Backbone bond lengths (Angstrom), bond angles and torsions (degrees), N, CA, C in turn:
res aa  C-N    CA-C-N  psi(-1)  N-CA   C-N-CA  omega(-1)  CA-C   N-CA-C  phi
1 M - - - 1.455 - - 1.526 111.17 -
2 K 1.341 117.72 -38.60 1.462 120.65 -179.90 1.519 111.17 -62.93
3 K 1.346 116.78 -41.54 1.459 119.71 -179.31 1.519 111.05 -65.12
4 I 1.337 117.12 -38.01 1.458 120.51 177.58 1.515 109.91 -63.00
5 A 1.341 117.17 -42.11 1.463 121.04 179.94 1.515 111.10 -63.02
6 A 1.327 116.77 -40.39 1.465 120.19 178.98 1.519 111.32 -65.23
7 I 1.337 116.74 -41.02 1.460 120.96 178.16 1.520 110.19 -62.72
8 L 1.347 116.89 -43.14 1.456 120.11 179.87 1.516 110.62 -62.22
9 C 1.335 116.98 -44.13 1.461 120.09 -179.35 1.525 110.42 -65.05
10 F 1.339 117.26 -37.35 1.467 119.80 176.05 1.514 110.88 -59.32
11 S 1.334 116.24 -43.06 1.460 119.71 -178.95 1.519 110.85 -63.81
12 V 1.338 116.07 -36.20 1.468 119.83 177.58 1.519 110.77 -66.84
13 L 1.344 116.73 -45.02 1.461 119.82 -179.68 1.519 111.77 -65.99
14 A 1.312 117.04 -38.62 1.457 119.98 175.68 1.516 110.73 -64.49
15 A 1.320 116.00 -38.31 1.458 119.96 178.61 1.513 111.47 -64.13
16 V 1.346 116.73 -34.16 1.463 120.12 177.29 1.518 110.44 -58.01
17 A 1.350 115.99 -39.13 1.450 119.83 -178.48 1.520 112.30 -64.78
18 F 1.340 117.10 -26.63 1.453 120.87 -177.37 1.529 112.74 -108.82
19 A 1.329 117.22 2.08 1.460 120.65 -172.76 1.525 111.48 -73.44
20 Q 1.330 114.26 154.91 1.456 119.80 174.50 1.524 108.58 -70.20
21 K 1.315 116.75 135.77 1.456 121.11 -175.11 1.527 111.03 -96.28
22 K 1.330 114.97 150.32 1.456 121.58 172.80 1.522 108.66 -118.00
23 T 1.312 116.41 144.07 1.453 121.14 179.29 1.528 109.33 -116.64
24 Y 1.323 115.27 133.26 1.462 121.02 176.49 1.531 108.53 -120.10
25 I 1.327 115.75 134.46 1.465 121.25 -177.10 1.526 109.58 -131.57
26 D 1.316 115.72 132.58 1.459 122.32 170.61 1.528 106.63 -124.86
27 K 1.325 115.69 98.37 1.465 120.57 -174.93 1.520 111.78 -63.16
28 E 1.320 116.28 -35.52 1.465 119.88 -177.74 1.524 111.42 -63.63
29 K 1.339 115.97 -42.18 1.466 120.35 -179.75 1.521 112.22 -88.78
30 G 1.326 116.30 -12.69 1.459 119.66 -178.38 1.515 113.38 80.16
31 Y 1.351 117.41 20.93 1.460 121.61 -179.57 1.531 110.27 -88.43
32 N 1.333 115.52 140.01 1.464 121.86 177.65 1.532 107.11 -153.47
33 V 1.328 117.09 104.45 1.462 119.92 -175.27 1.516 111.08 -131.68
34 I 1.333 114.66 149.75 1.462 122.75 171.86 1.522 106.95 -104.57
35 T 1.325 117.19 129.83 1.462 120.83 -175.48 1.521 111.17 -121.17
36 E 1.330 115.45 147.29 1.461 123.30 174.61 1.520 107.46 -139.48
37 V 1.321 116.91 126.05 1.464 122.39 -177.97 1.516 109.12 -124.59
38 S 1.339 116.41 130.29 1.463 120.76 175.98 1.521 109.43 -129.47
39 Y 1.311 116.18 133.84 1.464 123.37 -179.26 1.522 109.67 -81.46
40 V 1.342 116.68 129.33 1.461 121.79 178.61 1.524 110.84 -93.94
41 G 1.324 117.34 -49.87 1.453 120.82 -178.62 1.515 111.10 167.80
42 A 1.322 116.66 176.91 1.459 122.62 -178.89 1.524 110.34 -115.88
43 N 1.345 114.89 139.19 1.474 121.64 176.67 1.522 111.99 51.14
44 L 1.326 115.95 49.04 1.458 120.89 -179.64 1.518 110.78 -66.95
45 P 1.350 117.72 141.35 1.460 120.36 177.83 1.528 110.46 -69.55
46 E 1.322 115.95 166.43 1.460 121.30 -176.77 1.527 112.09 -58.94
47 D 1.351 116.48 -42.09 1.461 118.34 -179.32 1.527 111.19 -68.58
48 G 1.332 117.05 -30.16 1.460 120.27 177.06 1.509 111.43 -66.67
49 I 1.338 116.85 -43.06 1.467 120.99 176.97 1.523 110.19 -63.73
50 S 1.327 116.50 -41.51 1.468 120.96 -179.72 1.523 111.23 -60.13
51 E 1.342 116.73 -44.11 1.458 120.13 179.59 1.533 111.21 -67.18
52 C 1.328 116.55 -37.23 1.463 119.76 177.39 1.517 111.11 -64.40
53 R 1.315 116.93 -37.79 1.471 120.43 178.62 1.529 110.59 -64.54
54 T 1.328 115.84 -41.64 1.468 119.73 178.23 1.520 111.06 -64.80
55 T 1.334 115.97 -43.16 1.461 120.63 -179.92 1.515 110.86 -64.82
56 L 1.331 117.80 -40.36 1.463 121.91 178.49 1.523 110.80 -61.90
57 Y 1.329 116.38 -42.37 1.465 120.99 177.98 1.526 110.91 -60.45
58 N 1.329 116.53 -50.72 1.464 120.20 -178.36 1.519 111.60 -62.30
59 W 1.322 116.85 -40.17 1.465 121.10 -177.96 1.521 110.68 -63.51
60 N 1.324 117.64 -44.18 1.460 120.64 179.54 1.522 111.65 -65.79
61 M 1.329 116.90 -38.84 1.459 119.98 -179.65 1.526 111.49 -66.94
62 E 1.339 117.00 -29.34 1.459 121.00 -177.86 1.527 112.92 -82.82
63 T 1.323 117.43 -30.67 1.466 119.64 -168.69 1.516 114.30 -95.04
64 G 1.300 119.18 -14.32 1.459 119.79 -172.84 1.513 114.72 -111.59
65 V 1.347 114.90 166.53 1.457 121.36 171.31 1.525 108.57 -64.91
66 S 1.321 115.46 -45.62 1.460 122.06 174.71 1.516 107.94 -151.53
67 S 1.320 115.87 150.17 1.458 119.90 -178.50 1.521 109.09 -144.24
68 K 1.334 115.88 140.25 1.457 120.27 178.91 1.516 109.68 -143.79
69 Q 1.340 114.95 148.79 1.453 119.82 176.45 1.522 108.56 -80.88
70 V 1.321 115.95 137.11 1.467 120.22 -177.26 1.519 110.14 -124.75
71 K 1.321 115.64 153.07 1.462 122.18 178.55 1.528 111.10 -98.75
72 R 1.327 116.71 -22.09 1.452 120.39 -178.46 1.517 110.26 -128.15
73 I 1.315 115.51 151.23 1.464 121.33 175.70 1.521 108.66 -125.17
74 T 1.311 116.22 159.34 1.461 119.84 -179.48 1.528 110.30 -70.93
75 R 1.307 116.44 162.82 1.459 120.68 177.72 1.526 110.53 -62.81
76 E 1.332 115.87 -35.04 1.460 119.83 179.61 1.522 111.15 -63.88
77 V 1.338 117.05 -44.98 1.464 121.24 179.30 1.520 110.53 -66.73
78 D 1.325 117.16 -42.54 1.462 121.21 178.33 1.531 110.71 -60.58
79 W 1.319 116.81 -42.58 1.472 122.25 177.28 1.526 110.75 -61.30
80 G 1.333 116.38 -43.57 1.465 120.60 -180.00 1.520 112.29 -65.19
81 M 1.352 117.06 -41.13 1.464 120.58 179.39 1.517 111.46 -62.95
82 K 1.324 115.98 -44.21 1.461 119.68 -179.28 1.525 111.55 -64.62
83 R 1.328 116.75 -38.95 1.459 120.27 177.78 1.527 110.79 -64.44
84 A 1.334 115.28 -44.18 1.464 120.21 -177.22 1.521 111.44 -65.76
85 L 1.339 117.92 -43.69 1.459 121.20 -178.93 1.527 111.24 -70.59
86 A 1.319 116.32 -32.96 1.469 119.41 176.43 1.521 110.58 -64.82
87 D 1.333 116.55 -42.68 1.462 120.73 178.67 1.527 111.44 -68.01
88 A 1.348 116.13 -28.33 1.465 120.46 178.23 1.529 111.79 -79.96
89 K 1.336 115.96 -4.80 1.468 122.28 -179.51 1.527 110.95 54.70
90 A 1.337 114.46 49.08 1.458 120.92 -179.29 1.520 110.56 -62.74
91 G 1.340 115.95 130.26 1.455 121.20 -178.14 1.510 112.67 -113.05
92 N 1.316 116.87 166.88 1.467 122.21 -178.38 1.526 111.67 -57.13
93 G 1.341 115.27 135.20 1.458 121.33 178.71 1.517 114.29 86.75
94 Q 1.316 117.24 -8.61 1.469 120.65 -177.86 1.530 110.59 -87.75
95 T 1.321 115.03 141.94 1.465 121.96 179.56 1.520 109.62 -114.99
96 F 1.329 115.43 138.24 1.457 121.85 -177.24 1.529 110.65 -133.20
97 V 1.327 115.05 153.75 1.461 121.79 164.09 1.521 106.28 -104.87
98 V 1.332 116.04 124.56 1.461 121.41 -178.73 1.523 108.88 -120.69
99 R 1.326 116.15 132.29 1.458 120.40 175.21 1.527 108.52 -120.98
100 I 1.323 116.07 126.68 1.462 122.84 -179.63 1.520 108.71 -119.12
101 T 1.328 116.25 125.04 1.470 121.31 178.20 1.524 109.15 -117.41
102 P 1.338 118.15 105.68 1.460 119.86 175.04 1.531 110.43 -65.99
103 V 1.318 116.95 133.48 1.462 120.96 178.79 1.518 108.35 -81.86
104 P 1.346 118.30 120.84 1.468 120.31 -177.34 1.519 111.55 -65.44
105 A 1.326 115.52 142.42 1.465 120.44 -179.04 1.521 111.96 -75.42
106 D 1.309 117.11 -23.45 1.466 120.29 179.00 1.520 109.00 -124.84
107 E 1.320 115.64 170.52 1.461 120.70 -179.88 1.522 109.25 -79.95
108 R 1.328 115.10 114.33 1.463 120.69 179.55 1.521 109.34 -126.04
109 A 1.326 114.91 161.97 1.466 119.17 -177.33 1.519 111.88 -73.32
110 T 1.320 116.79 -26.72 1.465 119.82 -177.24 1.524 110.87 -132.08
111 I 1.310 115.26 159.08 1.451 122.21 171.23 1.522 107.26 -127.93
112 Y 1.321 115.90 170.48 1.462 118.39 176.71 1.514 108.65 -134.45
113 Y 1.340 114.68 158.53 1.448 120.22 173.53 1.522 109.16 -134.60
114 V 1.320 115.38 158.82 1.459 122.50 178.03 1.520 107.99 -114.95
115 T 1.331 116.65 125.78 1.456 122.08 178.28 1.520 109.19 -114.45
116 A 1.330 116.55 132.95 1.461 120.14 -177.32 1.522 110.92 -135.66
117 L 1.334 114.81 143.64 1.465 121.90 170.96 1.522 106.33 -101.07
118 I 1.336 116.38 117.74 1.464 121.57 -170.09 1.521 110.72 -129.60
119 T 1.320 116.09 136.13 1.461 122.17 172.67 1.528 108.82 -118.06
120 V 1.323 116.37 137.36 1.464 121.29 178.15 1.529 108.47 -89.71
121 N 1.339 115.96 121.70 1.465 121.96 178.04 1.526 109.06 -132.05
122 D 1.323 116.03 122.82 1.471 121.47 -179.52 1.524 110.97 52.25
123 S 1.319 114.40 43.29 1.471 122.45 178.07 1.526 113.08 64.28
124 K 1.333 116.86 14.50 1.454 121.51 175.29 1.526 108.99 -116.44
125 Y 1.330 116.36 157.16 1.449 121.34 -176.93 1.523 110.42 -97.28
126 E 1.345 115.29 123.10 1.468 121.44 176.22 1.522 108.08 -101.78
127 F 1.328 115.92 114.72 1.455 121.89 -178.96 1.525 108.96 -89.04
128 W 1.339 115.84 113.82 1.455 119.51 177.21 1.529 110.21 -76.97
129 D 1.314 116.44 -52.48 1.467 122.04 178.69 1.516 108.87 -148.02
130 V 1.342 115.32 146.03 1.467 121.43 176.83 1.525 107.73 -132.91
131 Y 1.335 116.11 130.98 1.465 121.40 179.63 1.526 110.39 -123.97
132 E 1.317 114.68 140.94 1.464 121.33 173.82 1.528 107.44 -110.05
133 T 1.312 115.94 120.47 1.462 121.19 -172.23 1.527 110.22 -124.73
134 V 1.320 116.05 130.11 1.461 121.93 178.87 1.519 108.88 -91.75
135 M 1.326 115.90 131.83 1.466 121.96 179.26 1.516 109.89 -127.75
136 N 1.335 115.87 155.97 1.456 120.41 169.65 1.514 109.63 -73.81
137 L 1.317 117.45 156.76 1.457 120.94 -178.23 1.511 112.49 -62.33
138 D 1.349 117.71 -26.04 1.458 119.19 -179.79 1.518 111.99 -85.94
139 G 1.348 116.19 1.29 1.454 119.50 174.89 1.515 114.74 86.94
140 T 1.343 117.84 3.13 1.461 120.04 -179.55 1.517 109.71 -98.86
141 S 1.324 115.78 157.42 1.449 119.47 -178.95 1.518 110.54 -84.58
142 A 1.324 115.65 161.93 1.460 120.17 -179.25 1.515 111.49 -64.39
143 V 1.337 117.45 -32.84 1.464 120.63 -179.59 1.520 110.54 -58.44
144 A 1.327 116.46 -42.25 1.460 120.12 -177.97 1.508 111.98 -69.65
145 Q 1.362 116.91 -22.78 1.451 120.49 -175.82 1.526 112.96 -91.11
146 K 1.325 116.81 -9.91 1.455 118.78 178.90 1.524 109.93 -65.10
147 P 1.338 117.90 141.94 1.465 121.00 -176.97 1.521 113.64 -54.70
148 E 1.338 117.23 -37.33 1.463 118.82 -177.39 1.526 111.93 -69.38
149 N 1.347 117.59 -17.42 1.462 120.62 179.84 1.511 112.55 -101.62
150 Q 1.351 117.08 5.09 1.447 120.78 179.15 1.520 109.67 -105.71
151 K 1.341 116.05 149.59 1.450 122.19 178.82 1.513 109.01 -119.24
152 P 1.356 117.92 154.26 1.456 119.91 176.22 1.516 110.74 -54.95
153 A 1.331 116.50 146.80 1.465 121.32 -175.52 1.520 111.92 -56.66
154 G 1.324 116.99 -40.06 1.461 120.18 -177.72 1.518 112.11 -63.58
155 K 1.320 116.90 -42.37 1.457 120.82 -179.66 1.517 110.96 -69.98
156 Q 1.332 115.86 -36.21 1.454 118.55 179.33 1.513 110.79 -63.79
157 A 1.319 116.38 -41.94 1.455 120.11 -177.44 1.519 111.11 -65.44
158 A 1.328 115.73 -31.59 1.461 119.23 -177.13 1.517 112.13 -83.37
159 N 1.328 116.66 -16.73 1.453 120.48 -175.57 1.517 109.83 -100.92
160 S 1.318 116.84 115.70 1.457 120.32 -178.77 1.523 112.00 -93.81
161 Q 1.341 117.01 1.65 1.453 119.30 179.99 1.526 110.38 -81.69
162 P 1.345 118.23 147.38 1.455 120.67 178.18 1.522 110.81 -61.86
163 T 1.337 117.04 145.45 1.451 120.52 177.09 1.519 109.02 -74.78
164 E 1.337 115.93 165.00 1.464 120.56 179.73 1.517 110.52 -61.55
165 Q 1.353 116.91 -38.60 1.453 119.90 179.45 1.521 111.42 -65.13
166 Q 1.334 116.92 -40.19 1.455 120.16 177.88 1.521 110.64 -62.17
167 Q 1.325 116.61 -43.33 1.454 120.62 -179.18 1.524 110.86 -62.98
168 D 1.343 117.36 -42.39 1.448 121.19 -177.58 1.516 111.77 -63.38
169 S 1.336 117.83 -33.55 1.456 120.95 -177.18 1.518 112.57 -90.59
170 G 1.350 117.20 -2.74 1.447 120.28 -179.77 1.510 113.98 81.38
171 V 1.345 117.06 7.16 1.465 121.64 177.38 1.525 108.18 -101.95
172 F 1.323 116.44 132.74 1.464 120.51 -178.77 1.525 109.21 -127.52
173 Y 1.330 114.97 140.89 1.465 120.27 -178.16 1.517 109.54 -144.82
174 D 1.317 116.75 132.60 1.459 122.83 176.56 1.527 108.00 -116.64
175 Q 1.327 116.02 112.51 1.465 120.13 -175.78 1.521 112.33 -64.99
176 K 1.325 116.57 -34.00 1.460 120.23 -176.11 1.522 111.95 -67.49
177 T 1.324 117.31 -44.36 1.462 121.50 -176.18 1.530 113.58 -96.76
178 G 1.335 115.38 -19.63 1.454 119.39 -176.03 1.511 113.35 84.25
179 Y 1.339 116.83 5.35 1.465 119.80 178.70 1.532 109.25 -66.11
180 K 1.335 116.06 135.18 1.462 119.72 179.78 1.519 109.34 -155.91
181 G 1.316 115.83 140.94 1.450 119.67 177.59 1.513 111.25 168.58
182 R 1.310 114.84 -172.99 1.463 121.68 178.27 1.522 109.63 -112.25
183 A 1.308 115.63 145.69 1.466 120.00 178.56 1.519 109.20 -154.59
184 T 1.299 115.58 143.75 1.459 120.77 175.96 1.524 108.51 -143.57
185 A 1.314 116.01 151.27 1.466 121.13 177.93 1.529 108.49 -138.03
186 T 1.318 116.32 130.49 1.459 122.50 -179.86 1.521 109.21 -120.41
187 K 1.332 116.45 127.50 1.460 119.53 -178.70 1.518 110.17 -72.32
188 A 1.326 115.89 126.34 1.462 121.72 -179.55 1.522 111.93 -95.09
189 G 1.342 116.80 -21.84 1.452 119.82 179.82 1.512 111.73 157.98
190 A 1.330 116.16 176.38 1.466 121.82 179.51 1.524 109.28 -121.57
191 N 1.339 114.78 137.00 1.468 121.65 178.13 1.532 112.31 50.96
192 L 1.327 115.04 46.82 1.456 120.42 179.82 1.532 110.89 -69.32
193 S 1.311 115.87 151.74 1.465 120.36 177.68 1.525 109.87 -71.40
194 K 1.314 117.10 161.68 1.455 121.12 178.05 1.529 110.60 -60.34
195 E 1.329 115.73 -35.92 1.461 120.08 179.53 1.525 110.74 -65.55
196 A 1.339 117.23 -40.65 1.469 120.88 -179.53 1.526 111.07 -67.03
197 V 1.331 116.28 -41.50 1.474 120.12 178.60 1.518 110.42 -66.02
198 S 1.324 116.98 -40.96 1.463 121.25 178.47 1.522 111.01 -62.01
199 K 1.329 117.08 -38.01 1.464 121.37 177.94 1.524 110.42 -65.10
200 L 1.341 116.79 -41.62 1.463 120.51 177.22 1.523 110.81 -60.55
201 K 1.325 116.33 -42.92 1.468 120.77 -179.78 1.523 110.94 -63.67
202 A 1.324 116.59 -40.72 1.462 120.49 179.45 1.528 111.11 -65.18
203 E 1.340 116.08 -41.89 1.460 119.94 178.24 1.522 110.78 -65.64
204 M 1.332 116.21 -39.97 1.461 120.96 178.93 1.524 110.61 -60.68
205 L 1.311 117.12 -44.76 1.461 120.97 -179.88 1.522 110.75 -65.15
206 S 1.317 116.61 -40.49 1.458 120.93 -179.82 1.518 111.45 -61.75
207 F 1.345 116.42 -45.13 1.455 120.09 179.59 1.525 111.57 -70.92
208 S 1.322 117.39 -33.97 1.468 120.56 178.90 1.522 110.81 -61.43
209 K 1.325 116.82 -35.16 1.460 121.12 -179.50 1.518 112.06 -67.91
210 K 1.338 116.65 -22.17 1.461 120.13 -179.73 1.528 112.52 -87.60
211 G 1.321 117.36 -12.10 1.455 119.91 -171.84 1.508 115.62 -96.66
212 G 1.326 120.33 -0.35 1.456 120.71 -178.59 1.508 110.83 169.46
213 A 1.328 116.65 -140.55 1.458 121.04 179.00 1.532 110.06 -71.76
214 E 1.324 116.26 173.23 1.465 121.07 179.36 1.526 110.14 -60.14
215 P 1.333 117.99 122.88 1.468 120.58 -178.83 1.523 112.10 -67.67
216 V 1.326 115.58 148.48 1.465 122.67 179.04 1.523 108.31 -119.33
217 E 1.331 117.29 131.49 1.463 119.82 179.55 1.521 110.35 -69.91
218 V 1.330 115.71 138.08 1.464 122.86 -177.59 1.524 109.11 -109.93
219 Q 1.328 116.64 129.62 1.463 121.38 -179.60 1.522 112.50 -93.54
220 R 1.333 116.35 -27.99 1.468 121.30 -179.22 1.518 109.03 -139.34
221 F 1.333 115.49 149.20 1.455 121.15 175.88 1.522 110.10 -96.03
222 T 1.335 116.03 150.58 1.460 119.38 169.22 1.523 107.87 -72.08
223 K 1.325 116.92 167.15 1.467 120.16 179.06 1.520 110.95 -61.01
224 E 1.327 116.67 -38.03 1.465 119.88 179.80 1.525 110.89 -67.57
225 E 1.322 117.06 -44.42 1.464 120.85 179.08 1.527 110.96 -60.89
226 S 1.342 115.79 -43.79 1.457 120.53 179.48 1.520 110.92 -62.61
227 W 1.332 116.31 -41.95 1.477 120.68 -179.94 1.521 110.64 -63.89
228 L 1.329 118.02 -45.42 1.458 121.81 179.54 1.526 110.99 -61.23
229 L 1.316 116.08 -41.97 1.459 120.25 179.47 1.523 111.17 -63.68
230 Q 1.330 116.30 -42.23 1.472 120.10 178.86 1.531 110.73 -61.95
231 Q 1.344 117.70 -37.64 1.465 119.92 179.86 1.524 111.10 -63.41
232 A 1.330 116.15 -40.49 1.467 119.72 178.71 1.525 111.17 -66.71
233 L 1.333 116.67 -38.93 1.466 120.12 -179.57 1.523 111.98 -69.70
234 K 1.333 116.89 -28.64 1.465 120.30 -178.92 1.526 112.57 -64.46
235 K 1.327 116.98 -16.69 1.458 120.43 179.23 1.530 111.38 -76.64
236 H 1.336 115.93 -6.48 1.461 121.02 -178.77 1.531 110.75 -115.03
237 K 1.313 115.99 154.95 1.448 121.46 170.89 1.525 106.51 -84.80
238 L 1.326 115.64 109.29 1.467 120.18 -170.63 1.526 112.05 -90.79
239 A 1.312 115.13 145.17 1.460 121.62 175.70 1.518 108.30 -140.97
240 V 1.314 115.78 147.58 1.467 120.89 178.33 1.531 108.95 -58.26
241 G 1.325 116.45 131.50 1.456 121.20 -179.67 1.514 114.00 99.43
242 D 1.359 117.71 -10.85 1.461 120.69 177.47 1.525 110.21 -71.03
243 T 1.318 116.66 138.66 1.462 121.82 176.99 1.526 109.07 -113.61
244 F 1.325 115.76 135.80 1.465 122.17 -178.40 1.524 110.70 -127.18
245 I 1.319 114.94 149.78 1.458 122.43 167.38 1.521 105.72 -106.45
246 A 1.315 117.41 127.46 1.461 120.90 -174.60 1.526 111.08 -133.17
247 T 1.314 115.15 153.09 1.459 122.45 172.31 1.519 108.52 -126.37
248 V 1.321 116.75 135.79 1.464 122.93 177.98 1.528 108.04 -128.65
249 I 1.327 116.19 128.12 1.469 121.05 178.03 1.523 108.76 -133.46
250 P 1.334 117.99 96.59 1.465 120.27 176.81 1.527 110.03 -66.72
251 E 1.314 116.16 145.28 1.471 119.13 175.65 1.523 109.00 -70.31
252 P 1.336 117.52 133.45 1.466 119.20 -179.97 1.522 111.81 -58.73
253 K 1.324 115.85 138.79 1.459 120.68 178.44 1.525 109.77 -83.37
254 Q 1.304 115.77 162.68 1.461 120.79 -179.22 1.533 110.11 -57.79
255 G 1.308 115.86 130.37 1.460 120.33 179.88 1.516 113.65 90.98
256 A 1.356 117.31 -7.78 1.463 120.34 -179.91 1.525 109.98 -71.59
257 S 1.316 116.44 147.98 1.460 120.64 -176.42 1.523 112.75 -80.03
258 G 1.313 117.73 -18.42 1.457 120.90 -179.12 1.509 110.89 179.73
259 F 1.314 116.54 -167.47 1.450 120.10 -179.25 1.524 109.74 -120.60
260 Y 1.315 115.43 168.47 1.457 120.83 179.84 1.522 108.73 -143.48
261 S 1.312 114.51 162.85 1.458 120.14 176.97 1.521 109.64 -125.45
262 L 1.316 115.31 148.00 1.460 122.84 173.69 1.523 108.03 -113.26
263 V 1.318 116.54 128.34 1.462 120.94 172.64 1.520 107.22 -112.11
264 V 1.339 115.89 128.89 1.458 121.17 -168.66 1.530 111.10 -129.37
265 V 1.310 116.61 136.61 1.466 122.09 165.37 1.522 106.27 -113.09
266 L 1.327 116.86 121.19 1.467 120.21 -176.06 1.514 110.98 -135.23
267 T 1.328 114.71 153.50 1.458 122.03 176.66 1.524 108.79 -126.16
268 I 1.333 116.07 128.25 1.461 121.91 -176.58 1.533 110.25 -67.64
269 A 1.345 115.46 126.92 1.465 120.88 179.49 1.520 111.73 -103.35
270 K 1.350 116.27 -31.97 1.463 120.70 -177.57 1.521 108.83 -157.13
271 T 1.321 116.72 144.21 1.457 121.38 177.56 1.526 109.93 -123.32
272 D 1.337 114.77 149.01 1.460 121.52 177.27 1.524 107.16 -125.30
273 A 1.329 116.29 100.88 1.459 121.28 -175.91 1.521 112.29 -64.09
274 Q 1.343 117.93 -36.18 1.462 121.09 -178.25 1.528 111.42 -68.11
275 K 1.317 116.90 -44.78 1.463 120.97 -179.74 1.532 112.48 -86.41
276 K 1.322 116.52 -5.96 1.460 121.85 -177.75 1.526 110.79 53.41
277 S 1.311 115.25 47.70 1.459 120.69 -179.70 1.515 109.32 -137.34
278 C 1.324 116.38 176.37 1.452 120.32 -179.18 1.520 109.73 -154.85
279 S 1.333 116.01 162.54 1.454 121.98 170.65 1.520 107.15 -115.81
280 Y 1.335 116.50 157.15 1.448 119.19 -173.21 1.525 110.33 -158.57
281 S 1.319 115.14 158.42 1.461 121.56 168.45 1.526 106.22 -97.03
282 F 1.323 117.14 149.43 1.457 117.78 -173.78 1.524 112.31 -154.06
283 T 1.320 113.55 160.91 1.464 123.06 165.46 1.521 105.97 -128.07
284 A 1.335 117.25 130.80 1.460 120.36 -175.43 1.528 110.39 -139.00
285 Y 1.337 114.11 146.82 1.453 120.96 177.46 1.523 109.82 -127.19
286 K 1.319 116.03 137.31 1.463 123.34 179.57 1.517 108.64 -106.20
287 T 1.353 115.21 129.37 1.455 120.42 179.41 1.516 109.82 -126.35
288 L 1.315 116.69 126.03 1.459 121.34 175.46 1.504 108.74 -77.84
289 Q 1.357 116.30 137.02 1.466 120.82 -178.15 1.530 110.05 -102.79
């Protein structure tokens, strides 16, 4: 159950990166913030909240130049969060991930955003964790911008494989095909019984129903979805009989109405060491966010 909760929270955090943004401005107070709100679920168990907190911590540490946990937020950020949650019609027992980015008044090299895991209780907001993360204006982390992590333009264009920094953050991009998105895979066990795999699938479906619209079972993956999933699996040493829980979130294409997430339970059937690929049996559900 904990692994399912972590996968769900990852899908929410990845969705935040691709979500449509809202801007709120109060000229009188001088407030100007960009907000992003994603629904995690309702009445989450204690272990589910714990896993979401861990996932939120790791996500902030991976995506920013620097990130720190804070106990207080500015009035501007607090105002933006309340506006965003009010517009989201947040109800009692519901948990959200909220990201607030204050728009700088002057031209600076970096900006920062505040990410919070919040549950509504008795019409009040319970803040589980709040992080302040510094980002570059182009949205990339400082690690990726360091000279030792950059490659000459010519070599980059010729290389369609994800960079090490992309892999570490769970973001994958193929310049040749244009495939781009987030993907993660967590090993659930080796040579699991049919009953254990069935239980994982049931838990996955249950959590998927809490994360957005009614999930739809998927029989086949698109080429992009399959590629993203393979990139996440490549981070593991694969063996026949291994079972994984995975999430795939392709970046919405231009003109798309929104984004979606795939939650997958798969078992490795065959591996190809030379091609660094594998085949697998799977059950997958697609949820529109």
